[in-house]
ROTOR-70244 format. One line per 3 residues: their letters; for each residue x, y, z of C-alpha. Coordinates in nm, 2 decimals. Layout:
N
a	X:Y:Z ~ ... .
This chain:
455
mnk	9.70:10.28:12.31 ~ 10.04:10.46:12.35 ~ 10.11:10.75:12.13 .
tla	10.37:10.56:11.91 ~ 10.09:10.30:11.80 ~ 9.84:10.59:11.78 .
laa	10.02:10.76:11.49 ~ 10.06:10.44:11.30 ~ 9.69:10.36:11.36 .
ala	9.57:10.71:11.25 ~ 9.76:10.71:10.94 ~ 9.66:10.36:10.84 .
ata	9.29:10.45:10.91 ~ 9.34:10.75:10.68 ~ 9.47:10.55:10.40 .
lla	9.21:10.30:10.42 ~ 8.94:10.57:10.41 ~ 9.10:10.72:10.11 .
gcn	9.13:10.39:9.95 ~ 8.74:10.34:9.98 ~ 8.69:10.59:9.71 .
ggs	8.95:10.44:9.47 ~ 9.14:10.76:9.43 ~ 9.07:10.80:9.05 .
ssn	8.70:10.85:8.99 ~ 8.58:11.22:8.87 ~ 8.25:11.13:9.05 .
dtv	8.39:11.11:9.40 ~ 8.19:11.32:9.65 ~ 8.49:11.43:9.84 .
avn	8.60:11.78:9.75 ~ 8.92:11.82:9.54 ~ 9.14:12.06:9.73 .
gdv	9.50:11.98:9.66 ~ 9.70:12.25:9.53 ~ 9.95:12.09:9.29 .
aia	9.95:11.81:9.02 ~ 10.17:11.53:9.11 ~ 10.32:11.22:8.94 .
ytq	10.44:10.89:9.09 ~ 10.51:10.53:9.00 ~ 10.25:10.25:9.08 .
rst	10.44:9.93:9.12 ~ 10.38:9.58:9.24 ~ 10.42:9.48:9.60 .
aln	10.59:9.17:9.48 ~ 10.89:9.39:9.39 ~ 11.19:9.36:9.62 .
inp	11.36:9.70:9.67 ~ 11.67:9.75:9.88 ~ 11.95:10.03:9.86 .
tgg	12.19:9.76:9.73 ~ 11.95:9.67:9.45 ~ 12.06:9.89:9.13 .
apf	11.73:9.84:8.91 ~ 11.47:9.58:9.06 ~ 11.19:9.49:8.84 .
aag	10.83:9.34:8.86 ~ 10.58:9.34:8.62 ~ 10.28:9.56:8.68 .
gdl	10.46:9.91:8.73 ~ 10.35:10.25:8.56 ~ 10.37:10.61:8.56 .
ivr	10.06:10.78:8.73 ~ 9.98:11.15:8.69 ~ 9.71:11.30:8.94 .
eks	9.55:11.63:8.86 ~ 9.58:11.77:9.21 ~ 9.74:11.66:9.54 .
sps	9.42:11.51:9.67 ~ 9.27:11.15:9.72 ~ 8.95:11.25:9.51 .
aee	9.15:11.41:9.22 ~ 9.16:11.21:8.89 ~ 9.44:11.02:8.83 .
hnv	9.60:10.88:8.48 ~ 9.79:10.58:8.40 ~ 9.99:10.71:8.11 .
taq	10.23:10.45:8.04 ~ 10.00:10.15:8.01 ~ 10.00:10.15:7.63 .
ftq	10.37:10.06:7.65 ~ 10.39:9.85:7.97 ~ 10.06:9.65:7.88 .
gkg	10.07:9.52:8.23 ~ 10.43:9.33:8.17 ~ 10.64:9.64:8.23 .
dvs	10.77:9.86:8.53 ~ 10.84:10.22:8.59 ~ 11.07:10.41:8.84 .
dpe	11.23:10.73:8.92 ~ 11.03:11.03:8.76 ~ 11.16:11.38:8.77 .
vsy	10.99:11.68:8.65 ~ 11.16:11.95:8.43 ~ 11.24:12.30:8.58 .
dgk	10.95:12.44:8.37 ~ 10.71:12.19:8.51 ~ 10.62:12.08:8.15 .
kiv	10.78:11.75:8.11 ~ 10.87:11.42:8.32 ~ 11.18:11.22:8.27 .
fsm	11.15:10.86:8.39 ~ 11.29:10.50:8.35 ~ 11.06:10.22:8.21 .
rcp	11.13:9.86:8.13 ~ 10.91:9.62:7.91 ~ 10.94:9.32:7.75 .
adn	11.07:9.32:7.37 ~ 10.79:9.12:7.25 ~ 10.52:9.38:7.38 .
tat	10.33:9.50:7.09 ~ 10.39:9.90:7.15 ~ 10.58:10.11:6.91 .
idg	10.70:10.46:6.91 ~ 10.81:10.66:6.61 ~ 10.74:10.34:6.40 .
vka	10.98:10.12:6.59 ~ 10.93:9.88:6.86 ~ 10.91:10.06:7.22 .
ctg	11.04:9.80:7.43 ~ 11.40:9.63:7.44 ~ 11.36:9.44:7.76 .
hwn	11.59:9.65:7.97 ~ 11.54:9.97:8.16 ~ 11.56:10.29:7.93 .
iwe	11.52:10.67:7.99 ~ 11.19:10.82:7.86 ~ 11.02:11.17:7.87 .
ydm	10.66:11.26:7.89 ~ 10.57:11.59:7.75 ~ 10.27:11.74:7.91 .
sag	10.27:12.08:7.72 ~ 9.94:11.95:7.54 ~ 9.78:11.84:7.87 .
lat	9.85:11.65:8.17 ~ 9.68:11.35:8.06 ~ 9.72:11.39:7.68 .
gsf	10.10:11.44:7.65 ~ 10.35:11.28:7.41 ~ 10.65:11.04:7.46 .
rri	10.98:11.02:7.34 ~ 11.24:10.73:7.43 ~ 11.58:10.89:7.51 .
tas	11.79:10.56:7.54 ~ 11.71:10.24:7.38 ~ 11.98:10.01:7.55 .
tdg	11.96:9.63:7.46 ~ 12.29:9.56:7.66 ~ 12.23:9.72:7.99 .
ddv	12.01:9.93:8.21 ~ 11.94:10.30:8.25 ~ 11.78:10.45:8.55 .
dpa	11.74:10.74:8.78 ~ 11.74:11.03:8.53 ~ 11.73:11.40:8.64 .
ylp	11.74:11.71:8.41 ~ 12.06:11.89:8.37 ~ 12.00:12.28:8.37 .
agr	12.03:12.51:8.04 ~ 11.89:12.24:7.82 ~ 12.23:12.05:7.86 .
gfv	12.05:11.70:7.88 ~ 12.03:11.46:8.18 ~ 12.24:11.28:8.43 .
fss	12.13:10.90:8.51 ~ 12.27:10.60:8.66 ~ 12.36:10.31:8.43 .
nrq	12.50:9.97:8.45 ~ 12.65:9.99:8.08 ~ 12.98:10.15:8.25 .
lks	13.05:10.31:7.91 ~ 13.40:10.40:8.00 ~ 13.53:10.17:8.29 .
hln	13.43:9.81:8.12 ~ 13.66:9.89:7.84 ~ 14.02:9.76:7.82 .
qal	14.06:9.60:8.15 ~ 14.30:9.35:8.28 ~ 14.48:9.16:7.99 .
gks	14.34:9.40:7.76 ~ 14.00:9.26:7.79 ~ 13.66:9.43:7.86 .
yya	13.43:9.31:8.13 ~ 13.16:9.47:8.36 ~ 13.23:9.53:8.73 .
lde	12.98:9.37:8.96 ~ 12.87:9.49:9.30 ~ 13.00:9.41:9.64 .
yer	12.82:9.08:9.64 ~ 12.88:8.99:9.29 ~ 12.51:8.98:9.21 .
erv	12.45:9.25:8.95 ~ 12.64:9.49:8.73 ~ 12.75:9.81:8.90 .
fnl	12.54:10.13:8.85 ~ 12.76:10.44:8.80 ~ 12.67:10.80:8.70 .
htm	12.65:10.90:8.33 ~ 12.55:11.22:8.13 ~ 12.40:11.27:7.78 .
dan	12.27:11.55:7.59 ~ 11.90:11.62:7.56 ~ 11.87:11.40:7.24 .
ggn	12.05:11.09:7.43 ~ 12.37:11.16:7.24 ~ 12.73:11.25:7.37 .
qlq	12.69:10.99:7.67 ~ 12.97:11.01:7.92 ~ 13.04:10.80:8.23 .
isf	13.13:11.05:8.52 ~ 13.16:10.83:8.83 ~ 13.35:10.52:8.89 .
nqs	13.26:10.33:9.21 ~ 13.31:9.93:9.30 ~ 12.93:9.96:9.39 .
hdr	12.64:10.15:9.31 ~ 12.61:10.53:9.26 ~ 12.22:10.62:9.29 .
npv	11.96:10.87:9.30 ~ 12.14:11.17:9.12 ~ 11.98:11.53:9.13 .
vrp	12.11:11.88:9.04 ~ 12.17:12.12:9.36 ~ 12.10:12.48:9.31 .
ngd	12.47:12.57:9.27 ~ 12.49:12.30:9.00 ~ 12.65:12.02:9.16 .
imf	12.51:11.65:9.11 ~ 12.43:11.53:9.45 ~ 12.39:11.15:9.47 .
srw	12.41:10.86:9.71 ~ 12.71:10.63:9.70 ~ 12.75:10.27:9.82 .
ehm	13.09:10.24:10.00 ~ 13.23:9.93:10.18 ~ 13.54:10.03:10.37 .
adr	13.66:9.84:10.69 ~ 13.35:9.80:10.91 ~ 13.15:10.08:10.73 .
nrf	12.92:9.93:10.47 ~ 12.67:10.21:10.39 ~ 12.54:10.48:10.15 .
avf	12.65:10.84:10.21 ~ 12.58:11.16:10.01 ~ 12.82:11.27:9.77 .
rvk	12.84:11.55:9.51 ~ 13.04:11.60:9.18 ~ 13.04:11.85:8.91 .
pdg	12.85:11.75:8.58 ~ 13.17:11.67:8.40 ~ 13.29:11.42:8.68 .
tdm	13.54:11.66:8.85 ~ 13.55:11.77:9.22 ~ 13.40:11.45:9.35 .
fvl	13.37:11.44:9.72 ~ 13.16:11.31:10.02 ~ 12.89:11.59:10.11 .
yga	12.75:11.42:10.42 ~ 12.70:11.11:10.62 ~ 13.03:10.89:10.58 .
qsp	13.06:10.86:10.96 ~ 12.70:10.98:11.09 ~ 12.44:10.79:11.28 .
gns	12.24:10.55:11.07 ~ 12.34:10.33:10.77 ~ 12.20:10.43:10.42 .
flh	12.10:10.79:10.32 ~ 11.89:10.74:9.99 ~ 11.71:10.99:9.78 .
prd	11.86:11.31:9.92 ~ 11.71:11.64:9.80 ~ 11.76:12.02:9.86 .
mdp	11.49:12.18:10.07 ~ 11.35:12.50:9.92 ~ 11.60:12.77:9.94 .
rgk	11.33:13.02:10.01 ~ 11.18:12.84:10.31 ~ 11.29:12.78:10.66 .
yng	11.53:12.49:10.55 ~ 11.74:12.68:10.31 ~ 12.08:12.51:10.28 .
flv	11.93:12.19:10.43 ~ 11.87:11.85:10.29 ~ 11.58:11.61:10.31 .
sdl	11.66:11.23:10.28 ~ 11.55:10.90:10.40 ~ 11.77:10.67:10.64 .
mpl	11.75:10.31:10.65 ~ 11.95:9.99:10.66 ~ 12.10:9.82:10.37 .
qrt	11.83:9.57:10.34 ~ 11.49:9.41:10.46 ~ 11.27:9.73:10.51 .
qeg	11.18:9.78:10.13 ~ 11.38:10.11:10.14 ~ 11.17:10.24:10.41 .
gal	11.31:10.42:10.70 ~ 11.31:10.76:10.87 ~ 11.27:11.09:10.71 .
mii	11.56:11.31:10.80 ~ 11.64:11.69:10.78 ~ 12.02:11.73:10.71 .
daa	12.21:12.06:10.78 ~ 12.48:12.00:10.50 ~ 12.56:12.36:10.49 .
nys	12.71:12.34:10.83 ~ 12.79:12.01:10.92 ~ 12.99:11.73:10.71 .
ean	12.88:11.48:10.97 ~ 12.62:11.46:11.25 ~ 12.87:11.60:11.51 .
tpa	13.14:11.77:11.27 ~ 13.04:12.14:11.24 ~ 13.21:12.36:10.96 .
nst	13.35:12.61:11.22 ~ 13.35:12.72:11.58 ~ 13.04:12.93:11.55 .
vpa	12.82:12.62:11.48 ~ 12.71:12.40:11.76 ~ 12.92:12.07:11.81 .
egg	12.61:11.86:11.73 ~ 12.31:11.90:11.50 ~ 12.39:11.78:11.16 .
qkq	12.07:11.57:11.13 ~ 11.76:11.51:11.29 ~ 11.43:11.34:11.21 .
ata	11.16:11.55:11.07 ~ 10.87:11.38:11.23 ~ 10.78:11.43:11.58 .
eal	10.71:11.05:11.63 ~ 11.03:10.87:11.56 ~ 11.05:10.62:11.28 .
ndd	11.29:10.33:11.30 ~ 11.61:10.38:11.06 ~ 11.70:10.03:11.14 .
rgl	11.58:9.68:11.08 ~ 11.28:9.51:11.27 ~ 10.94:9.69:11.32 .
sln	10.89:10.06:11.30 ~ 10.58:10.10:11.51 ~ 10.53:10.45:11.35 .
grv	10.56:10.31:10.99 ~ 10.82:10.40:10.74 ~ 10.88:10.66:10.45 .
ttp	11.07:10.64:10.15 ~ 11.13:10.89:9.83 ~ 11.09:11.22:9.98 .
ypl	11.01:11.52:9.75 ~ 11.03:11.87:9.88 ~ 10.79:12.12:9.74 .
wdg	10.95:12.45:9.63 ~ 10.66:12.67:9.72 ~ 10.78:12.84:10.03 .
tdr	10.56:12.60:10.25 ~ 10.85:12.35:10.34 ~ 10.58:12.05:10.27 .
vlv	10.73:11.73:10.15 ~ 10.58:11.45:9.93 ~ 10.66:11.12:10.07 .
syr	10.56:10.76:10.03 ~ 10.45:10.63:10.36 ~ 10.35:10.28:10.48 .
pce	10.21:10.20:10.82 ~ 10.35:9.91:11.06 ~ 10.15:9.60:10.94 .
vtk	10.26:9.22:11.01 ~ 10.10:8.91:10.91 ~ 9.92:8.73:11.19 .
nga	9.80:8.36:11.09 ~ 9.84:8.46:10.73 ~ 9.63:8.79:10.74 .
vta	9.77:9.13:10.73 ~ 9.69:9.33:11.05 ~ 9.81:9.67:11.18 .
can	10.08:9.68:11.46 ~ 9.84:9.86:11.66 ~ 9.63:9.55:11.70 .
lta	9.90:9.35:11.86 ~ 9.94:9.27:12.23 ~ 10.26:9.38:12.40 .
del	10.36:9.00:12.41 ~ 10.30:8.97:12.05 ~ 10.50:9.27:11.95 .
asl	10.79:9.11:12.19 ~ 10.79:8.81:12.01 ~ 10.88:8.97:11.68 .
see	11.19:9.12:11.85 ~ 11.31:8.77:11.97 ~ 11.60:8.58:11.82 .
mtv	11.45:8.28:11.61 ~ 11.60:8.01:11.40 ~ 11.50:8.01:11.04 .
eqa	11.25:7.73:11.12 ~ 11.10:7.92:11.42 ~ 11.05:8.21:11.22 .
ana	10.88:8.04:10.94 ~ 10.65:7.86:11.18 ~ 10.57:8.17:11.39 .
pik	10.22:8.28:11.37 ~ 10.31:8.66:11.37 ~ 10.56:8.77:11.07 .
nna	10.70:9.08:10.99 ~ 10.63:9.03:10.61 ~ 10.33:9.22:10.53 .
pst	10.34:9.38:10.17 ~ 10.48:9.73:10.17 ~ 10.15:9.93:10.08 .
yav	10.33:10.25:10.03 ~ 10.07:10.55:9.99 ~ 10.15:10.90:9.89 .
ymf	10.13:11.18:10.16 ~ 10.19:11.54:10.20 ~ 10.39:11.59:10.50 .
dpa	10.42:11.94:10.67 ~ 10.73:11.95:10.92 ~ 10.62:12.26:11.08 .
kqt	10.25:12.15:11.15 ~ 10.34:11.79:11.19 ~ 10.05:11.69:10.96 .
wli	9.99:11.39:10.74 ~ 9.76:11.44:10.44 ~ 9.68:11.14:10.23 .
vas	9.71:11.21:9.85 ~ 9.68:10.87:9.68 ~ 9.63:10.52:9.83 .
pka	9.74:10.21:9.64 ~ 9.52:9.93:9.48 ~ 9.54:9.60:9.64 .
gym	9.87:9.45:9.53 ~ 10.05:9.77:9.45 ~ 10.25:10.05:9.61 .
lld	10.31:10.40:9.53 ~ 10.66:10.53:9.52 ~ 10.86:10.84:9.38 .
pva	10.60:11.13:9.41 ~ 10.71:11.44:9.25 ~ 10.52:11.77:9.21 .
iqp	10.44:11.89:8.88 ~ 10.52:12.25:8.92 ~ 10.78:12.49:8.79 .
rpe	11.10:12.56:9.00 ~ 11.40:12.78:8.95 ~ 11.67:12.63:8.75 .
pns	12.02:12.54:8.91 ~ 12.34:12.72:8.83 ~ 12.46:12.60:8.50 .
vqi	12.80:12.47:8.55 ~ 13.06:12.43:8.26 ~ 13.10:12.08:8.15 .
gra	13.42:11.96:8.02 ~ 13.49:11.63:7.90 ~ 13.65:11.44:8.22 .
hv	13.76:11.08:8.20 ~ 13.77:11.08:7.81 .
């Protein structure tokens, strides 16, 4: 077996072994040795996720907290009381003091759950917060938005208790007073769904303000150490149809591309700053993928945004002409369509503890062969070659081997210096684990004075 397939096989075997203990029992015989509590989403593999999808939904999603970053640590489903098996959860983000998690949740309006004496579910994506001050598994909830006419996703904390930035298709400013004095909602590039743009609100969900205006989605906002909001923007101009990394002030001013408008690859999603105290001070971590057909999986990228605006565009003459981006993994992952023999990653989260480690959701290379899921490492060279051949729709449907295996993302701890992958949590059958975040305090970003732009 060549080393390309060997890595995928080894990681798949690790996930399989971890899955044997279920990952949630306190009676496991494996020692718990993880050093940080984590949270992540457990979502159905029936979910279809792509960069161009603003808020995909599939019943069966929940927010999970795990007491340590270990496969033998106890995990807790904290949202089941609201979702009741019919809802979904996405985009958790931990507060700077490590005591709260803000996230998005959607559950049917006919669910029986209540909060503060009213129905908890509206049938739309809303922003919620889980307060763990009383304990990791015994926290309290509050619903921050209660939209019944749109969807709110991708929340992140603003510093100094100023509230939240999030992405919403409610388009609070831009949908008003359009052509002929009428109000309407902009649709995305393919006119499939409402556009998601950035909004802010105060800590109680009030003073909501739209701060970005784009013909297509603005996704994954986070706050940088300098106080800027960084996000992924879908832009389609001429022959470029991709996501680049943008930045903007919290009031919507000073918006500009930060990285990747003309760099190799297609869509930079889920960008985050690496730990300023580590080796990668000033660098970003992001995943890089095509616009569709990989379940938001791609390569894990380290980006030198402090010295490059593009892969080969240095800030000054003292910086090498090339070097803006590189894969973090020694074994290359495919950032385009087709098989990725070493698997794919999504939703990276760098730890800010001086180790430069990154929590990632990883899935191995798997296909279906005669209807059964099998690892790519089990295929012959001819079978692998058959998947790269051009086929008609009918030929692809009748082919014995298909690149359509469920995306069984598991949570791993990746160390770029040591090139080690440690399994943290493996999914149950029919589920994938996404959006891992470390439940630990980290320094607050600079608090930027907020005006009232676009009002």
